[in-house]
mmCIF file of the N, C-alpha and C atoms, coordinates in Angstrom:
data_MODEL
# 
_entry.id   MODEL 
# 
loop_
_atom_site.group_PDB 
_atom_site.id 
_atom_site.type_symbol 
_atom_site.label_atom_id 
_atom_site.label_alt_id 
_atom_site.label_comp_id 
_atom_site.label_asym_id 
_atom_site.label_entity_id 
_atom_site.label_seq_id 
_atom_site.pdbx_PDB_ins_code 
_atom_site.Cartn_x 
_atom_site.Cartn_y 
_atom_site.Cartn_z 
_atom_site.occupancy 
_atom_site.B_iso_or_equiv 
_atom_site.pdbx_formal_charge 
_atom_site.auth_seq_id 
_atom_site.auth_comp_id 
_atom_site.auth_asym_id 
_atom_site.auth_atom_id 
_atom_site.pdbx_PDB_model_num 
ATOM 1   N N  . UNK A 1 1  ? 1.142   -1.195 -0.141  1.00 0.00 ? 1  UNK A N  1 
ATOM 2   C CA . UNK A 1 1  ? 0.290   -0.275 -0.140  1.00 0.00 ? 1  UNK A CA 1 
ATOM 3   C C  . UNK A 1 1  ? 0.951   0.911  0.222   1.00 0.00 ? 1  UNK A C  1 
ATOM 4   N N  . UNK A 1 2  ? 1.512   1.202  -0.701  1.00 0.00 ? 2  UNK A N  1 
ATOM 5   C CA . UNK A 1 2  ? 2.022   2.696  -1.161  1.00 0.00 ? 2  UNK A CA 1 
ATOM 6   C C  . UNK A 1 2  ? 1.058   3.905  -1.116  1.00 0.00 ? 2  UNK A C  1 
ATOM 7   N N  . UNK A 1 3  ? 1.546   5.106  -0.811  1.00 0.00 ? 3  UNK A N  1 
ATOM 8   C CA . UNK A 1 3  ? 0.708   6.406  -0.173  1.00 0.00 ? 3  UNK A CA 1 
ATOM 9   C C  . UNK A 1 3  ? 0.594   6.841  -1.574  1.00 0.00 ? 3  UNK A C  1 
ATOM 10  N N  . UNK A 1 4  ? 1.014   7.205  -2.173  1.00 0.00 ? 4  UNK A N  1 
ATOM 11  C CA . UNK A 1 4  ? 1.251   7.763  -3.426  1.00 0.00 ? 4  UNK A CA 1 
ATOM 12  C C  . UNK A 1 4  ? 0.145   6.629  -5.170  1.00 0.00 ? 4  UNK A C  1 
ATOM 13  N N  . UNK A 1 5  ? -0.400  5.691  -5.013  1.00 0.00 ? 5  UNK A N  1 
ATOM 14  C CA . UNK A 1 5  ? -1.631  5.006  -5.459  1.00 0.00 ? 5  UNK A CA 1 
ATOM 15  C C  . UNK A 1 5  ? -2.081  4.342  -5.050  1.00 0.00 ? 5  UNK A C  1 
ATOM 16  N N  . UNK A 1 6  ? -3.537  4.325  -5.751  1.00 0.00 ? 6  UNK A N  1 
ATOM 17  C CA . UNK A 1 6  ? -4.467  3.914  -5.301  1.00 0.00 ? 6  UNK A CA 1 
ATOM 18  C C  . UNK A 1 6  ? -4.367  2.142  -5.176  1.00 0.00 ? 6  UNK A C  1 
ATOM 19  N N  . UNK A 1 7  ? -5.349  1.724  -4.540  1.00 0.00 ? 7  UNK A N  1 
ATOM 20  C CA . UNK A 1 7  ? -5.223  0.339  -4.620  1.00 0.00 ? 7  UNK A CA 1 
ATOM 21  C C  . UNK A 1 7  ? -6.596  -0.304 -5.860  1.00 0.00 ? 7  UNK A C  1 
ATOM 22  N N  . UNK A 1 8  ? -7.102  0.187  -5.783  1.00 0.00 ? 8  UNK A N  1 
ATOM 23  C CA . UNK A 1 8  ? -8.379  0.018  -6.374  1.00 0.00 ? 8  UNK A CA 1 
ATOM 24  C C  . UNK A 1 8  ? -7.659  -0.223 -7.832  1.00 0.00 ? 8  UNK A C  1 
ATOM 25  N N  . UNK A 1 9  ? -7.282  0.873  -8.792  1.00 0.00 ? 9  UNK A N  1 
ATOM 26  C CA . UNK A 1 9  ? -7.871  0.712  -10.027 1.00 0.00 ? 9  UNK A CA 1 
ATOM 27  C C  . UNK A 1 9  ? -5.760  1.679  -10.699 1.00 0.00 ? 9  UNK A C  1 
ATOM 28  N N  . UNK A 1 10 ? -4.917  1.528  -9.463  1.00 0.00 ? 10 UNK A N  1 
ATOM 29  C CA . UNK A 1 10 ? -3.349  1.568  -9.428  1.00 0.00 ? 10 UNK A CA 1 
ATOM 30  C C  . UNK A 1 10 ? -3.261  2.450  -10.631 1.00 0.00 ? 10 UNK A C  1 
ATOM 31  N N  . UNK A 1 11 ? -4.323  4.027  -10.152 1.00 0.00 ? 11 UNK A N  1 
ATOM 32  C CA . UNK A 1 11 ? -3.830  4.749  -10.232 1.00 0.00 ? 11 UNK A CA 1 
ATOM 33  C C  . UNK A 1 11 ? -2.098  5.191  -9.439  1.00 0.00 ? 11 UNK A C  1 
ATOM 34  N N  . UNK A 1 12 ? -1.395  5.955  -10.300 1.00 0.00 ? 12 UNK A N  1 
ATOM 35  C CA . UNK A 1 12 ? 0.231   5.997  -9.699  1.00 0.00 ? 12 UNK A CA 1 
ATOM 36  C C  . UNK A 1 12 ? 0.092   7.911  -10.156 1.00 0.00 ? 12 UNK A C  1 
ATOM 37  N N  . UNK A 1 13 ? 1.663   8.286  -9.526  1.00 0.00 ? 13 UNK A N  1 
ATOM 38  C CA . UNK A 1 13 ? 2.554   9.793  -9.714  1.00 0.00 ? 13 UNK A CA 1 
ATOM 39  C C  . UNK A 1 13 ? 3.106   9.506  -11.723 1.00 0.00 ? 13 UNK A C  1 
ATOM 40  N N  . UNK A 1 14 ? 2.245   10.336 -12.150 1.00 0.00 ? 14 UNK A N  1 
ATOM 41  C CA . UNK A 1 14 ? 3.106   11.050 -13.688 1.00 0.00 ? 14 UNK A CA 1 
ATOM 42  C C  . UNK A 1 14 ? 3.179   12.561 -14.141 1.00 0.00 ? 14 UNK A C  1 
ATOM 43  N N  . UNK A 1 15 ? 4.909   12.365 -14.657 1.00 0.00 ? 15 UNK A N  1 
ATOM 44  C CA . UNK A 1 15 ? 5.454   13.558 -15.025 1.00 0.00 ? 15 UNK A CA 1 
ATOM 45  C C  . UNK A 1 15 ? 4.901   13.690 -16.180 1.00 0.00 ? 15 UNK A C  1 
ATOM 46  N N  . UNK A 1 16 ? 5.378   15.361 -15.925 1.00 0.00 ? 16 UNK A N  1 
ATOM 47  C CA . UNK A 1 16 ? 4.457   16.298 -16.709 1.00 0.00 ? 16 UNK A CA 1 
ATOM 48  C C  . UNK A 1 16 ? 6.022   17.380 -17.174 1.00 0.00 ? 16 UNK A C  1 
ATOM 49  N N  . UNK A 1 17 ? 5.520   18.026 -18.212 1.00 0.00 ? 17 UNK A N  1 
ATOM 50  C CA . UNK A 1 17 ? 6.165   19.523 -18.356 1.00 0.00 ? 17 UNK A CA 1 
ATOM 51  C C  . UNK A 1 17 ? 5.104   21.114 -17.854 1.00 0.00 ? 17 UNK A C  1 
ATOM 52  N N  . UNK A 1 18 ? 5.681   21.823 -17.399 1.00 0.00 ? 18 UNK A N  1 
ATOM 53  C CA . UNK A 1 18 ? 4.631   22.899 -16.822 1.00 0.00 ? 18 UNK A CA 1 
ATOM 54  C C  . UNK A 1 18 ? 5.379   24.491 -17.312 1.00 0.00 ? 18 UNK A C  1 
ATOM 55  N N  . UNK A 1 19 ? 4.827   25.062 -18.688 1.00 0.00 ? 19 UNK A N  1 
ATOM 56  C CA . UNK A 1 19 ? 4.870   25.676 -19.298 1.00 0.00 ? 19 UNK A CA 1 
ATOM 57  C C  . UNK A 1 19 ? 4.500   26.812 -18.433 1.00 0.00 ? 19 UNK A C  1 
ATOM 58  N N  . UNK A 1 20 ? 5.633   28.103 -18.748 1.00 0.00 ? 20 UNK A N  1 
ATOM 59  C CA . UNK A 1 20 ? 5.262   29.467 -17.846 1.00 0.00 ? 20 UNK A CA 1 
ATOM 60  C C  . UNK A 1 20 ? 4.835   30.529 -19.479 1.00 0.00 ? 20 UNK A C  1 
ATOM 61  N N  . UNK A 1 21 ? 4.056   30.904 -19.995 1.00 0.00 ? 21 UNK A N  1 
ATOM 62  C CA . UNK A 1 21 ? 3.528   31.345 -20.328 1.00 0.00 ? 21 UNK A CA 1 
ATOM 63  C C  . UNK A 1 21 ? 4.143   33.088 -20.468 1.00 0.00 ? 21 UNK A C  1 
ATOM 64  N N  . UNK A 1 22 ? 5.262   32.830 -20.181 1.00 0.00 ? 22 UNK A N  1 
ATOM 65  C CA . UNK A 1 22 ? 6.370   34.267 -20.331 1.00 0.00 ? 22 UNK A CA 1 
ATOM 66  C C  . UNK A 1 22 ? 6.570   34.938 -21.345 1.00 0.00 ? 22 UNK A C  1 
ATOM 67  N N  . UNK A 1 23 ? 5.836   35.777 -22.158 1.00 0.00 ? 23 UNK A N  1 
ATOM 68  C CA . UNK A 1 23 ? 6.432   36.013 -23.708 1.00 0.00 ? 23 UNK A CA 1 
ATOM 69  C C  . UNK A 1 23 ? 6.895   37.451 -23.403 1.00 0.00 ? 23 UNK A C  1 
ATOM 70  N N  . UNK A 1 24 ? 8.014   37.806 -23.275 1.00 0.00 ? 24 UNK A N  1 
ATOM 71  C CA . UNK A 1 24 ? 8.574   38.642 -23.355 1.00 0.00 ? 24 UNK A CA 1 
ATOM 72  C C  . UNK A 1 24 ? 10.426  38.679 -23.368 1.00 0.00 ? 24 UNK A C  1 
ATOM 73  N N  . UNK A 1 25 ? 10.948  39.849 -24.417 1.00 0.00 ? 25 UNK A N  1 
ATOM 74  C CA . UNK A 1 25 ? 12.342  39.752 -24.017 1.00 0.00 ? 25 UNK A CA 1 
ATOM 75  C C  . UNK A 1 25 ? 12.630  38.314 -24.596 1.00 0.00 ? 25 UNK A C  1 
ATOM 76  N N  . UNK A 1 26 ? 13.808  38.114 -24.523 1.00 0.00 ? 26 UNK A N  1 
ATOM 77  C CA . UNK A 1 26 ? 14.360  36.237 -25.131 1.00 0.00 ? 26 UNK A CA 1 
ATOM 78  C C  . UNK A 1 26 ? 13.589  35.096 -25.601 1.00 0.00 ? 26 UNK A C  1 
ATOM 79  N N  . UNK A 1 27 ? 12.250  35.924 -24.923 1.00 0.00 ? 27 UNK A N  1 
ATOM 80  C CA . UNK A 1 27 ? 11.663  34.467 -25.347 1.00 0.00 ? 27 UNK A CA 1 
ATOM 81  C C  . UNK A 1 27 ? 10.153  34.774 -25.476 1.00 0.00 ? 27 UNK A C  1 
ATOM 82  N N  . UNK A 1 28 ? 10.131  35.661 -26.162 1.00 0.00 ? 28 UNK A N  1 
ATOM 83  C CA . UNK A 1 28 ? 9.289   36.019 -27.733 1.00 0.00 ? 28 UNK A CA 1 
ATOM 84  C C  . UNK A 1 28 ? 8.375   34.576 -28.394 1.00 0.00 ? 28 UNK A C  1 
ATOM 85  N N  . UNK A 1 29 ? 9.521   33.736 -29.082 1.00 0.00 ? 29 UNK A N  1 
ATOM 86  C CA . UNK A 1 29 ? 9.328   32.358 -29.294 1.00 0.00 ? 29 UNK A CA 1 
ATOM 87  C C  . UNK A 1 29 ? 9.219   30.992 -28.630 1.00 0.00 ? 29 UNK A C  1 
ATOM 88  N N  . UNK A 1 30 ? 9.886   30.984 -27.228 1.00 0.00 ? 30 UNK A N  1 
ATOM 89  C CA . UNK A 1 30 ? 9.904   29.981 -26.858 1.00 0.00 ? 30 UNK A CA 1 
ATOM 90  C C  . UNK A 1 30 ? 9.941   30.187 -24.886 1.00 0.00 ? 30 UNK A C  1 
ATOM 91  N N  . UNK A 1 31 ? 8.533   29.758 -24.335 1.00 0.00 ? 31 UNK A N  1 
ATOM 92  C CA . UNK A 1 31 ? 8.542   29.602 -22.971 1.00 0.00 ? 31 UNK A CA 1 
ATOM 93  C C  . UNK A 1 31 ? 8.907   28.837 -22.500 1.00 0.00 ? 31 UNK A C  1 
ATOM 94  N N  . UNK A 1 32 ? 9.330   29.089 -21.382 1.00 0.00 ? 32 UNK A N  1 
ATOM 95  C CA . UNK A 1 32 ? 10.131  27.828 -20.665 1.00 0.00 ? 32 UNK A CA 1 
ATOM 96  C C  . UNK A 1 32 ? 9.146   26.932 -19.607 1.00 0.00 ? 32 UNK A C  1 
ATOM 97  N N  . UNK A 1 33 ? 9.624   25.760 -20.061 1.00 0.00 ? 33 UNK A N  1 
ATOM 98  C CA . UNK A 1 33 ? 9.541   24.511 -19.053 1.00 0.00 ? 33 UNK A CA 1 
ATOM 99  C C  . UNK A 1 33 ? 9.539   24.208 -18.056 1.00 0.00 ? 33 UNK A C  1 
ATOM 100 N N  . UNK A 1 34 ? 9.120   23.867 -17.058 1.00 0.00 ? 34 UNK A N  1 
ATOM 101 C CA . UNK A 1 34 ? 9.764   23.627 -15.967 1.00 0.00 ? 34 UNK A CA 1 
ATOM 102 C C  . UNK A 1 34 ? 9.112   21.762 -16.058 1.00 0.00 ? 34 UNK A C  1 
ATOM 103 N N  . UNK A 1 35 ? 9.993   21.032 -15.000 1.00 0.00 ? 35 UNK A N  1 
ATOM 104 C CA . UNK A 1 35 ? 8.973   19.538 -15.132 1.00 0.00 ? 35 UNK A CA 1 
ATOM 105 C C  . UNK A 1 35 ? 8.448   19.417 -13.740 1.00 0.00 ? 35 UNK A C  1 
ATOM 106 N N  . UNK A 1 36 ? 7.722   18.442 -13.980 1.00 0.00 ? 36 UNK A N  1 
ATOM 107 C CA . UNK A 1 36 ? 6.036   18.555 -12.648 1.00 0.00 ? 36 UNK A CA 1 
ATOM 108 C C  . UNK A 1 36 ? 5.539   17.269 -12.311 1.00 0.00 ? 36 UNK A C  1 
ATOM 109 N N  . UNK A 1 37 ? 5.312   17.480 -11.225 1.00 0.00 ? 37 UNK A N  1 
ATOM 110 C CA . UNK A 1 37 ? 4.625   15.952 -11.259 1.00 0.00 ? 37 UNK A CA 1 
ATOM 111 C C  . UNK A 1 37 ? 3.135   16.383 -11.036 1.00 0.00 ? 37 UNK A C  1 
ATOM 112 N N  . UNK A 1 38 ? 2.183   15.446 -11.333 1.00 0.00 ? 38 UNK A N  1 
ATOM 113 C CA . UNK A 1 38 ? 0.675   14.901 -11.696 1.00 0.00 ? 38 UNK A CA 1 
ATOM 114 C C  . UNK A 1 38 ? 0.192   14.122 -10.392 1.00 0.00 ? 38 UNK A C  1 
ATOM 115 N N  . UNK A 1 39 ? 0.179   14.283 -9.039  1.00 0.00 ? 39 UNK A N  1 
ATOM 116 C CA . UNK A 1 39 ? -0.523  13.239 -8.416  1.00 0.00 ? 39 UNK A CA 1 
ATOM 117 C C  . UNK A 1 39 ? -1.919  13.201 -7.710  1.00 0.00 ? 39 UNK A C  1 
ATOM 118 N N  . UNK A 1 40 ? -2.294  11.910 -8.049  1.00 0.00 ? 40 UNK A N  1 
ATOM 119 C CA . UNK A 1 40 ? -3.283  11.111 -7.658  1.00 0.00 ? 40 UNK A CA 1 
ATOM 120 C C  . UNK A 1 40 ? -3.654  11.838 -5.832  1.00 0.00 ? 40 UNK A C  1 
ATOM 121 N N  . UNK A 1 41 ? -5.255  12.190 -6.481  1.00 0.00 ? 41 UNK A N  1 
ATOM 122 C CA . UNK A 1 41 ? -6.156  12.452 -5.029  1.00 0.00 ? 41 UNK A CA 1 
ATOM 123 C C  . UNK A 1 41 ? -6.221  10.933 -4.565  1.00 0.00 ? 41 UNK A C  1 
ATOM 124 N N  . UNK A 1 42 ? -5.514  10.769 -3.593  1.00 0.00 ? 42 UNK A N  1 
ATOM 125 C CA . UNK A 1 42 ? -5.316  9.282  -2.582  1.00 0.00 ? 42 UNK A CA 1 
ATOM 126 C C  . UNK A 1 42 ? -5.727  9.489  -1.667  1.00 0.00 ? 42 UNK A C  1 
ATOM 127 N N  . UNK A 1 43 ? -6.642  9.304  -0.770  1.00 0.00 ? 43 UNK A N  1 
ATOM 128 C CA . UNK A 1 43 ? -7.109  9.185  0.526   1.00 0.00 ? 43 UNK A CA 1 
ATOM 129 C C  . UNK A 1 43 ? -7.445  7.265  0.852   1.00 0.00 ? 43 UNK A C  1 
ATOM 130 N N  . UNK A 1 44 ? -6.909  7.341  1.923   1.00 0.00 ? 44 UNK A N  1 
ATOM 131 C CA . UNK A 1 44 ? -7.097  6.012  3.599   1.00 0.00 ? 44 UNK A CA 1 
ATOM 132 C C  . UNK A 1 44 ? -8.289  5.655  3.731   1.00 0.00 ? 44 UNK A C  1 
ATOM 133 N N  . UNK A 1 45 ? -9.203  4.775  3.458   1.00 0.00 ? 45 UNK A N  1 
ATOM 134 C CA . UNK A 1 45 ? -10.180 4.778  4.107   1.00 0.00 ? 45 UNK A CA 1 
ATOM 135 C C  . UNK A 1 45 ? -10.622 3.508  4.568   1.00 0.00 ? 45 UNK A C  1 
ATOM 136 N N  . UNK A 1 46 ? -11.512 3.558  4.732   1.00 0.00 ? 46 UNK A N  1 
ATOM 137 C CA . UNK A 1 46 ? -12.231 1.581  5.218   1.00 0.00 ? 46 UNK A CA 1 
ATOM 138 C C  . UNK A 1 46 ? -13.130 1.144  4.865   1.00 0.00 ? 46 UNK A C  1 
ATOM 139 N N  . UNK A 1 47 ? -12.914 0.479  3.230   1.00 0.00 ? 47 UNK A N  1 
ATOM 140 C CA . UNK A 1 47 ? -13.989 -0.158 2.662   1.00 0.00 ? 47 UNK A CA 1 
ATOM 141 C C  . UNK A 1 47 ? -14.392 -1.659 3.094   1.00 0.00 ? 47 UNK A C  1 
ATOM 142 N N  . UNK A 1 48 ? -15.510 -2.110 2.757   1.00 0.00 ? 48 UNK A N  1 
ATOM 143 C CA . UNK A 1 48 ? -15.894 -3.546 2.721   1.00 0.00 ? 48 UNK A CA 1 
ATOM 144 C C  . UNK A 1 48 ? -15.828 -4.350 1.370   1.00 0.00 ? 48 UNK A C  1 
ATOM 145 N N  . UNK A 1 49 ? -14.403 -5.104 1.259   1.00 0.00 ? 49 UNK A N  1 
ATOM 146 C CA . UNK A 1 49 ? -13.926 -5.895 0.221   1.00 0.00 ? 49 UNK A CA 1 
ATOM 147 C C  . UNK A 1 49 ? -14.352 -7.226 0.431   1.00 0.00 ? 49 UNK A C  1 
ATOM 148 N N  . UNK A 1 50 ? -15.044 -7.815 -0.401  1.00 0.00 ? 50 UNK A N  1 
ATOM 149 C CA . UNK A 1 50 ? -15.085 -9.141 -0.039  1.00 0.00 ? 50 UNK A CA 1 
ATOM 150 C C  . UNK A 1 50 ? -15.638 -9.902 1.371   1.00 0.00 ? 50 UNK A C  1 
ATOM 151 N N  . UNK A 1 51 ? -17.005 -8.810 1.556   1.00 0.00 ? 51 UNK A N  1 
ATOM 152 C CA . UNK A 1 51 ? -17.481 -9.445 3.145   1.00 0.00 ? 51 UNK A CA 1 
ATOM 153 C C  . UNK A 1 51 ? -16.646 -8.841 4.138   1.00 0.00 ? 51 UNK A C  1 
ATOM 154 N N  . UNK A 1 52 ? -15.171 -8.304 4.172   1.00 0.00 ? 52 UNK A N  1 
ATOM 155 C CA . UNK A 1 52 ? -14.765 -8.040 5.038   1.00 0.00 ? 52 UNK A CA 1 
ATOM 156 C C  . UNK A 1 52 ? -13.750 -6.613 4.934   1.00 0.00 ? 52 UNK A C  1 
ATOM 157 N N  . UNK A 1 53 ? -13.941 -5.608 5.941   1.00 0.00 ? 53 UNK A N  1 
ATOM 158 C CA . UNK A 1 53 ? -13.532 -4.099 6.483   1.00 0.00 ? 53 UNK A CA 1 
ATOM 159 C C  . UNK A 1 53 ? -12.135 -4.579 5.744   1.00 0.00 ? 53 UNK A C  1 
ATOM 160 N N  . UNK A 1 54 ? -11.306 -4.088 5.085   1.00 0.00 ? 54 UNK A N  1 
ATOM 161 C CA . UNK A 1 54 ? -10.013 -3.064 4.856   1.00 0.00 ? 54 UNK A CA 1 
ATOM 162 C C  . UNK A 1 54 ? -9.734  -1.436 4.334   1.00 0.00 ? 54 UNK A C  1 
ATOM 163 N N  . UNK A 1 55 ? -8.955  -1.660 5.336   1.00 0.00 ? 55 UNK A N  1 
ATOM 164 C CA . UNK A 1 55 ? -8.279  -0.047 4.989   1.00 0.00 ? 55 UNK A CA 1 
ATOM 165 C C  . UNK A 1 55 ? -6.853  -0.164 3.947   1.00 0.00 ? 55 UNK A C  1 
ATOM 166 N N  . UNK A 1 56 ? -7.899  0.911  2.920   1.00 0.00 ? 56 UNK A N  1 
ATOM 167 C CA . UNK A 1 56 ? -7.042  1.095  1.718   1.00 0.00 ? 56 UNK A CA 1 
ATOM 168 C C  . UNK A 1 56 ? -6.673  2.211  0.922   1.00 0.00 ? 56 UNK A C  1 
ATOM 169 N N  . UNK A 1 57 ? -5.651  2.622  0.449   1.00 0.00 ? 57 UNK A N  1 
ATOM 170 C CA . UNK A 1 57 ? -5.425  3.837  -0.293  1.00 0.00 ? 57 UNK A CA 1 
ATOM 171 C C  . UNK A 1 57 ? -6.318  3.811  -1.374  1.00 0.00 ? 57 UNK A C  1 
ATOM 172 N N  . UNK A 1 58 ? -7.670  4.708  -1.719  1.00 0.00 ? 58 UNK A N  1 
ATOM 173 C CA . UNK A 1 58 ? -8.159  4.953  -2.764  1.00 0.00 ? 58 UNK A CA 1 
ATOM 174 C C  . UNK A 1 58 ? -7.932  6.511  -3.385  1.00 0.00 ? 58 UNK A C  1 
ATOM 175 N N  . UNK A 1 59 ? -8.020  6.288  -4.755  1.00 0.00 ? 59 UNK A N  1 
ATOM 176 C CA . UNK A 1 59 ? -8.168  8.176  -5.224  1.00 0.00 ? 59 UNK A CA 1 
ATOM 177 C C  . UNK A 1 59 ? -9.463  8.039  -5.820  1.00 0.00 ? 59 UNK A C  1 
ATOM 178 N N  . UNK A 1 60 ? -10.252 9.484  -5.427  1.00 0.00 ? 60 UNK A N  1 
ATOM 179 C CA . UNK A 1 60 ? -11.228 9.838  -5.172  1.00 0.00 ? 60 UNK A CA 1 
ATOM 180 C C  . UNK A 1 60 ? -12.718 9.414  -6.374  1.00 0.00 ? 60 UNK A C  1 
ATOM 181 N N  . UNK A 1 61 ? -11.796 9.427  -7.575  1.00 0.00 ? 61 UNK A N  1 
ATOM 182 C CA . UNK A 1 61 ? -12.560 8.457  -8.362  1.00 0.00 ? 61 UNK A CA 1 
ATOM 183 C C  . UNK A 1 61 ? -13.080 7.272  -8.437  1.00 0.00 ? 61 UNK A C  1 
ATOM 184 N N  . UNK A 1 62 ? -12.539 6.795  -8.242  1.00 0.00 ? 62 UNK A N  1 
ATOM 185 C CA . UNK A 1 62 ? -12.980 4.996  -7.100  1.00 0.00 ? 62 UNK A CA 1 
ATOM 186 C C  . UNK A 1 62 ? -13.924 4.905  -6.235  1.00 0.00 ? 62 UNK A C  1 
ATOM 187 N N  . UNK A 1 63 ? -12.970 6.062  -5.557  1.00 0.00 ? 63 UNK A N  1 
ATOM 188 C CA . UNK A 1 63 ? -14.312 6.275  -4.352  1.00 0.00 ? 63 UNK A CA 1 
ATOM 189 C C  . UNK A 1 63 ? -15.629 6.874  -4.202  1.00 0.00 ? 63 UNK A C  1 
ATOM 190 N N  . UNK A 1 64 ? -15.975 7.883  -5.818  1.00 0.00 ? 64 UNK A N  1 
ATOM 191 C CA . UNK A 1 64 ? -16.889 8.300  -5.462  1.00 0.00 ? 64 UNK A CA 1 
ATOM 192 C C  . UNK A 1 64 ? -17.812 7.263  -6.606  1.00 0.00 ? 64 UNK A C  1 
ATOM 193 N N  . UNK A 1 65 ? -17.250 6.513  -7.286  1.00 0.00 ? 65 UNK A N  1 
ATOM 194 C CA . UNK A 1 65 ? -17.536 5.975  -8.249  1.00 0.00 ? 65 UNK A CA 1 
ATOM 195 C C  . UNK A 1 65 ? -18.894 4.696  -6.773  1.00 0.00 ? 65 UNK A C  1 
ATOM 196 N N  . UNK A 1 66 ? -17.509 4.019  -6.253  1.00 0.00 ? 66 UNK A N  1 
ATOM 197 C CA . UNK A 1 66 ? -17.998 3.521  -4.992  1.00 0.00 ? 66 UNK A CA 1 
ATOM 198 C C  . UNK A 1 66 ? -18.905 3.865  -4.045  1.00 0.00 ? 66 UNK A C  1 
ATOM 199 N N  . UNK A 1 67 ? -19.442 5.307  -3.758  1.00 0.00 ? 67 UNK A N  1 
ATOM 200 C CA . UNK A 1 67 ? -20.592 5.812  -3.464  1.00 0.00 ? 67 UNK A CA 1 
ATOM 201 C C  . UNK A 1 67 ? -21.602 5.664  -4.200  1.00 0.00 ? 67 UNK A C  1 
ATOM 202 N N  . UNK A 1 68 ? -21.533 5.727  -6.067  1.00 0.00 ? 68 UNK A N  1 
ATOM 203 C CA . UNK A 1 68 ? -22.858 5.526  -7.083  1.00 0.00 ? 68 UNK A CA 1 
ATOM 204 C C  . UNK A 1 68 ? -23.302 3.982  -6.808  1.00 0.00 ? 68 UNK A C  1 
ATOM 205 N N  . UNK A 1 69 ? -22.274 3.148  -7.113  1.00 0.00 ? 69 UNK A N  1 
ATOM 206 C CA . UNK A 1 69 ? -22.792 1.911  -6.951  1.00 0.00 ? 69 UNK A CA 1 
ATOM 207 C C  . UNK A 1 69 ? -23.408 1.386  -5.625  1.00 0.00 ? 69 UNK A C  1 
ATOM 208 N N  . UNK A 1 70 ? -22.818 1.980  -4.303  1.00 0.00 ? 70 UNK A N  1 
ATOM 209 C CA . UNK A 1 70 ? -23.752 1.151  -3.194  1.00 0.00 ? 70 UNK A CA 1 
ATOM 210 C C  . UNK A 1 70 ? -24.775 1.869  -2.582  1.00 0.00 ? 70 UNK A C  1 
ATOM 211 N N  . UNK A 1 71 ? -25.280 3.435  -3.233  1.00 0.00 ? 71 UNK A N  1 
ATOM 212 C CA . UNK A 1 71 ? -26.379 4.076  -3.531  1.00 0.00 ? 71 UNK A CA 1 
ATOM 213 C C  . UNK A 1 71 ? -27.466 3.848  -4.747  1.00 0.00 ? 71 UNK A C  1 
ATOM 214 N N  . UNK A 1 72 ? -27.000 3.329  -6.141  1.00 0.00 ? 72 UNK A N  1 
ATOM 215 C CA . UNK A 1 72 ? -28.168 2.251  -6.547  1.00 0.00 ? 72 UNK A CA 1 
ATOM 216 C C  . UNK A 1 72 ? -28.322 1.243  -6.058  1.00 0.00 ? 72 UNK A C  1 
ATOM 217 N N  . UNK A 1 73 ? -27.480 -0.025 -5.095  1.00 0.00 ? 73 UNK A N  1 
ATOM 218 C CA . UNK A 1 73 ? -27.675 -0.892 -4.829  1.00 0.00 ? 73 UNK A CA 1 
ATOM 219 C C  . UNK A 1 73 ? -29.128 -0.707 -3.666  1.00 0.00 ? 73 UNK A C  1 
ATOM 220 N N  . UNK A 1 74 ? -28.972 0.322  -2.842  1.00 0.00 ? 74 UNK A N  1 
ATOM 221 C CA . UNK A 1 74 ? -29.623 0.836  -1.942  1.00 0.00 ? 74 UNK A CA 1 
ATOM 222 C C  . UNK A 1 74 ? -30.884 1.272  -2.056  1.00 0.00 ? 74 UNK A C  1 
ATOM 223 N N  . UNK A 1 75 ? -31.334 2.069  -3.412  1.00 0.00 ? 75 UNK A N  1 
ATOM 224 C CA . UNK A 1 75 ? -32.269 2.594  -3.867  1.00 0.00 ? 75 UNK A CA 1 
ATOM 225 C C  . UNK A 1 75 ? -33.257 1.211  -4.670  1.00 0.00 ? 75 UNK A C  1 
ATOM 226 N N  . UNK A 1 76 ? -32.635 0.430  -5.458  1.00 0.00 ? 76 UNK A N  1 
ATOM 227 C CA . UNK A 1 76 ? -33.384 -0.814 -5.985  1.00 0.00 ? 76 UNK A CA 1 
ATOM 228 C C  . UNK A 1 76 ? -33.760 -1.956 -5.191  1.00 0.00 ? 76 UNK A C  1 
# 
């Protein structure tokens, strides 16, 4: 259970570039770029998995999907 990873969908940290849109002086044609990280929004929650309560790292997208599925079961 790594803290920067979702245990349900295996979403992990991605790497990309940040572009500063500074267009003056020497940078009229090429804006400076710096490296950055895109980290998943991971929370530590207790979820009922296979009939047992387990503490897992889950991203907010999976948590939202889990809540939607549980509300559909209750309303049916």
